C-alpha positions in Angstrom: 37.1 -6.8 5.4 35.3 -6.0 2.1 31.9 -6.5 0.7 30.6 -6.4 -2.9 27.0 -6.2 -4.2 25.7 -9.7 -5.4 22.9 -9.5 -8.0 20.0 -11.7 -7.0 17.8 -11.2 -10.0 15.0 -8.8 -11.0 17.1 -5.7 -10.4 17.7 -6.7 -6.9 21.4 -6.4 -5.5 22.4 -7.0 -1.8 25.7 -6.4 -0.1 27.7 -9.7 0.3 30.7 -10.5 2.6 33.0 -13.6 2.2 33.9 -14.3 5.6 34.8 -18.0 6.8 33.2 -17.8 10.4 34.5 -21.3 11.2 38.1 -20.2 11.5 39.7 -18.9 14.6 39.7 -15.3 13.2 36.2 -15.4 11.8 34.3 -14.7 15.1 37.0 -12.0 15.9 36.3 -10.2 12.7 32.6 -10.4 13.2 33.0 -8.8 16.6 35.2 -6.0 15.2 32.7 -5.2 12.6 29.5 -5.7 14.3 28.3 -2.1 14.4 29.0 -1.8 10.6 27.2 -5.1 9.8 23.9 -3.4 11.3 24.7 -0.1 9.7 24.7 -1.8 6.2 21.6 -3.9 6.9 19.8 -0.7 8.0 20.8 1.2 4.8 20.8 -1.4 2.2 18.2 -3.8 3.6 20.3 -7.1 3.7 23.8 -8.4 4.3 24.6 -11.8 2.8 27.4 -13.9 4.3 28.7 -16.2 1.6 31.3 -19.1 2.4 30.6 -18.6 6.1 31.2 -22.3 7.1 28.8 -22.4 10.0 28.1 -25.9 10.8 25.0 -26.0 12.9 22.6 -24.0 15.0 24.8 -24.0 18.0 27.6 -22.3 15.9 24.9 -19.9 14.3 23.8 -18.8 17.8 27.4 -18.2 18.7 27.7 -16.0 15.6 24.7 -14.3 16.4 25.9 -13.7 20.0 29.1 -12.4 18.8 27.6 -9.6 16.8 25.4 -8.7 19.7 22.2 -9.7 17.8 19.5 -8.7 20.2 16.8 -11.6 20.2 13.3 -10.7 19.6 10.6 -12.9 21.3 8.4 -14.8 19.2 5.5 -15.0 21.8 2.4 -14.2 19.7 3.9 -15.5 16.5 2.0 -17.5 14.0 4.2 -19.7 12.1 4.9 -23.3 12.9 8.4 -23.3 14.2 10.7 -25.5 16.6 12.3 -23.5 19.3 15.9 -24.7 19.5 17.0 -22.2 22.3 19.3 -19.2 22.4 16.8 -17.3 20.0 17.3 -19.8 17.3 14.2 -21.5 15.5 13.6 -23.6 12.6 12.7 -21.2 9.9 9.1 -22.9 9.2 7.6 -26.4 9.9 5.3 -26.1 7.0 5.4 -28.9 4.5 7.6 -28.5 1.3 4.5 -28.2 -1.0 3.5 -25.1 0.5 4.7 -21.4 -0.6 5.5 -18.8 2.0 4.7 -15.5 0.4 7.1 -12.7 0.8 6.1 -10.8 3.9 7.6 -8.7 6.9 7.9 -10.9 9.9 5.3 -10.6 12.7 3.7 -7.5 10.9 0.3 -8.7 12.1 1.5 -7.2 15.5 2.4 -3.7 16.3 5.9 -4.4 17.7 7.8 -6.2 15.2 11.4 -7.5 14.9 13.8 -5.0 13.4 15.7 -8.0 11.8 15.4 -11.5 10.7 18.3 -13.8 9.9 18.5 -17.2 8.1 21.2 -19.8 8.2 21.3 -22.6 5.7 22.2 -25.9 7.4 21.3 -28.2 4.6 20.5 -26.7 1.1 17.9 -28.4 -1.1 19.4 -30.6 -3.9 20.2 -29.4 -7.4 20.6 -25.8 -6.4 17.1 -25.1 -5.9 16.3 -21.3 -5.2 14.0 -21.6 -2.3 14.6 -18.4 -0.5 12.2 -15.4 -1.6 13.0 -11.8 -1.1 11.4 -8.7 -2.1 12.4 -5.0 -1.6 9.7 -3.2 0.2 11.0 0.1 -0.8 10.0 -0.7 -4.4 6.7 -2.3 -3.3 5.7 0.7 -1.2 6.4 3.1 -4.0 4.6 1.0 -6.5 1.4 0.6 -4.2 -1.6 1.8 -5.9 -2.9 5.2 -4.8 -6.2 3.5 -3.9 -4.8 1.2 -1.4 -2.4 3.9 0.0 -5.1 6.4 0.5 -7.5 3.7 2.0 -5.1 2.2 4.5 -2.9 5.1 5.6 -3.3 5.8 9.5 -5.6 2.7 9.7 -5.1 -0.5 12.0 -6.1 -4.1 11.8 -6.3 -6.9 14.3 -5.6 -10.6 13.9 -8.3 -13.0 15.2 -7.3 -16.6 15.6 -8.9 -19.7 17.0 -6.2 -21.7 18.7 -6.6 -25.3 19.6 -5.2 -26.7 22.9 -1.9 -28.6 23.2 -2.2 -32.3 22.1 -5.3 -31.5 19.7 -5.4 -33.6 16.4 -6.0 -30.4 14.6 -2.6 -29.1 15.5 -1.1 -32.0 13.6 -3.6 -32.3 10.8 -3.7 -28.4 10.1 -0.3 -27.7 11.5 -1.9 -25.0 13.7 0.1 -23.9 16.7 -1.5 -24.5 20.1 -2.4 -21.6 22.3 0.1 -22.8 24.6 2.9 -22.7 22.0 1.6 -19.2 20.9 1.8 -17.8 24.3 4.8 -19.7 25.7 2.8 -21.0 28.8 0.2 -23.4 29.6 -1.0 -21.5 32.6 -4.2 -19.4 31.9 -3.4 -16.9 34.6 0.1 -16.3 33.1 -1.5 -16.2 29.6 -4.0 -13.7 30.8 -1.1 -11.6 32.3 0.7 -11.6 29.0 -2.4 -10.7 27.0 -3.1 -7.7 29.4 0.5 -6.5 28.7 0.5 -6.8 25.0 -3.3 -5.6 24.6 -4.5 -8.9 23.4 -8.0 -10.4 24.1 -8.4 -14.0 25.1 -11.7 -16.0 25.2 -11.5 -19.8 26.0 -14.3 -21.8 24.5 -15.5 -25.4 24.8 -12.7 -27.9 24.4 -10.1 -25.6 25.8 -9.8 -23.5 22.4 -8.7 -20.1 22.6 -10.2 -17.2 20.7 -7.2 -14.7 20.3 -7.5 -11.4 19.2 -4.2 -9.4 19.1 -3.6 -5.7 19.3 -4.3 -3.1 16.6 -1.3 -3.2 14.0 -0.5 -0.5 11.8 -0.5 -0.6 7.9 2.3 1.9 7.5 5.3 2.3 10.0 8.5 4.7 10.0 11.8 3.2 9.2 14.8 5.0 10.8 16.4 5.6 7.4 13.6 5.5 4.9 10.7 7.0 6.4 7.2 5.5 6.0 6.8 2.2 4.5 4.1 -0.3 4.0 4.5 -2.9 6.7 1.5 -5.2 7.5 0.3 -8.8 7.0 -3.2 -7.6 6.8 -3.8 -8.5 3.3 -1.7 -11.8 3.7 -3.5 -13.1 6.6 -6.8 -13.8 4.9 -8.5 -16.9 3.9 -8.8 -15.6 0.3 -4.9 -15.0 0.3 -4.3 -18.3 1.4 -6.5 -19.8 -1.3 -4.7 -17.9 -3.8 -1.4 -19.3 -2.6 -2.9 -22.9 -2.7 -4.0 -22.5 -6.2 -0.4 -21.4 -7.0 1.1 -24.4 -5.5 -1.5 -26.7 -7.1 -2.8 -27.7 -3.6 -6.4 -27.9 -5.0 -7.8 -29.8 -1.9 -6.6 -27.0 0.3 -8.1 -24.3 -2.1 -11.5 -26.2 -2.0 -11.3 -26.4 1.9 -10.7 -22.6 2.2 -13.2 -21.6 -0.3 -15.8 -23.9 1.7 -15.0 -22.4 5.1 -15.3 -18.8 3.7 -18.7 -19.7 2.2 -20.1 -21.4 5.3 -18.6 -19.8 8.4 -16.2 -16.8 7.4 -16.2 -15.7 11.1 -14.4 -18.9 12.1 -11.4 -18.7 9.8 -8.5 -17.0 11.2 -8.0 -13.3 9.6 -6.9 -9.8 10.2 -9.9 -7.6 10.3 -10.1 -3.8 10.5 -10.0 -2.2 13.9 -13.7 -1.2 13.5 -14.5 -5.0 12.7 -14.9 -4.7 9.0 -13.5 -7.1 6.6 -10.7 -6.3 3.9 -12.4 -6.7 0.5 -11.4 -9.5 -1.8 -10.3 -7.1 -4.6 -7.7 -5.6 -2.3 -6.3 -8.8 -1.2 -6.1 -9.9 -4.9 -4.3 -6.7 -5.9 -1.9 -7.1 -3.0 -1.2 -10.8 -4.0 -0.2 -9.7 -7.6 2.1 -7.1 -6.3 3.9 -9.7 -4.1 4.2 -12.0 -7.1 5.8 -9.3 -9.0 8.2 -8.2 -6.5 9.5 -11.5 -5.2 12.9 -12.7 -6.3 14.2 -16.3 -5.6 17.7 -16.9 -4.5 19.8 -19.9 -2.8 21.8 -19.9 0.3 24.7 -22.5 0.3 25.5 -24.7 3.1 26.9 -22.8 6.2 25.7 -19.5 4.7 23.7 -16.8 6.5 21.7 -13.5 5.5 20.6 -10.9 7.9 17.5 -8.7 6.7 16.0 -5.6 7.8 12.7 -6.6 8.5 10.9 -3.5 7.1 13.1 -3.1 4.0 13.1 -6.5 2.9 10.2 -9.1 2.7 11.0 -12.6 2.9 9.4 -16.0 1.9 10.1 -19.6 0.8 9.2 -21.5 -2.3 7.9 -25.0 -2.7 10.8 -27.4 -3.1 11.8 -31.2 -3.2 14.1 -33.2 -1.3 15.6 -32.4 2.1 16.2 -28.7 3.2 17.1 -27.4 6.7 17.1 -23.6 7.3 17.1 -21.9 10.7 16.1 -18.3 11.6 16.5 -15.8 14.4 14.7 -12.4 15.1 16.4 -9.4 16.4 16.0 -5.9 17.5 18.2 -2.6 17.0 20.7 -2.0 20.0 20.0 1.6 19.9 22.8 2.8 17.7 21.9 5.9 15.5 20.8 4.9 11.9 23.1 5.5 8.9 22.3 8.1 6.3 20.3 6.9 3.4 22.4 5.6 0.6 22.2 7.2 -2.9 23.6 4.2 -4.6 21.7 2.9 -7.5 20.6 -0.7 -7.7 22.9 -1.5 -10.5 25.9 -0.6 -8.7 28.7 -3.2 -8.4 31.4 -1.3 -6.3 33.3 -2.9 -3.7 33.3 -1.4 -0.2 35.6 -1.5 2.8 34.1 -1.8 6.2 36.1 0.6 8.3 37.0 -0.4 11.9 
């Protein structure tokens, strides 16, 4: 079993395996090399499976089980997703006219998944490159000293107002209900989950829930590369969402966000510093420009899979036209020792053999 480096653009290359997982020997090969798969992802940030031939979310779940992909719970997650069972979700249920900026999954919480995987069931027509990726090693290195100094050692908390299940606002704004976020409709069970995770819950009139999640770090240690910027504190802001809306040409959404920020900023979901202070607009704008510069668009073909290290590689999705179906799964390390840091340069095209 060999892998090569595929150039995605913008100087970013990732390891690529061509392995037909639809054949009888495909799953056996994946099982044989499961430890090497995660060593590559930990070291390189990603592993791309081209020509994999997976034909549905059930087969995708079976592949993940074959390589002992340890599923990470999405309880507390913010993205609108459909849970298909066995740790597989739709990648996002946001509409096609909305960009998802590159980010590290669930980095508004202190305990994040180590990995995130995507499987393309139906690619968009005409070869649209709708998957976004960004190297967080590079972005962390290019972080302005002002932001690095200001936020090192700091924490922020995500404050959300969640509607009840069945609320019209869930459909209109595509918000997740508190029952969906917490994985239960029982208030006592929800309170027990919150106590375990360090979340603050306050129900208001109409069964709405003001939900403040635990303090999350701005910088976190990676087992191979050391300290990296890993937060959604500058993403999860109304000002950032307005910038994304303007980028997409969603002028009505941009106006709505601007009006909400002016009239009642405390009612808009956002991450705030642990002391309750707000992140200033100039920091949000600087971070937005860094993400724009770092993002690279690529395409997954039908039946193809990618596994990303959630700290090393940020991910996102561009706008698109036509049908598109992508599934995702979140994972944690199985406790294997991390590989040594690679000294390979980003321009290397050397082929490698995965030893047994």
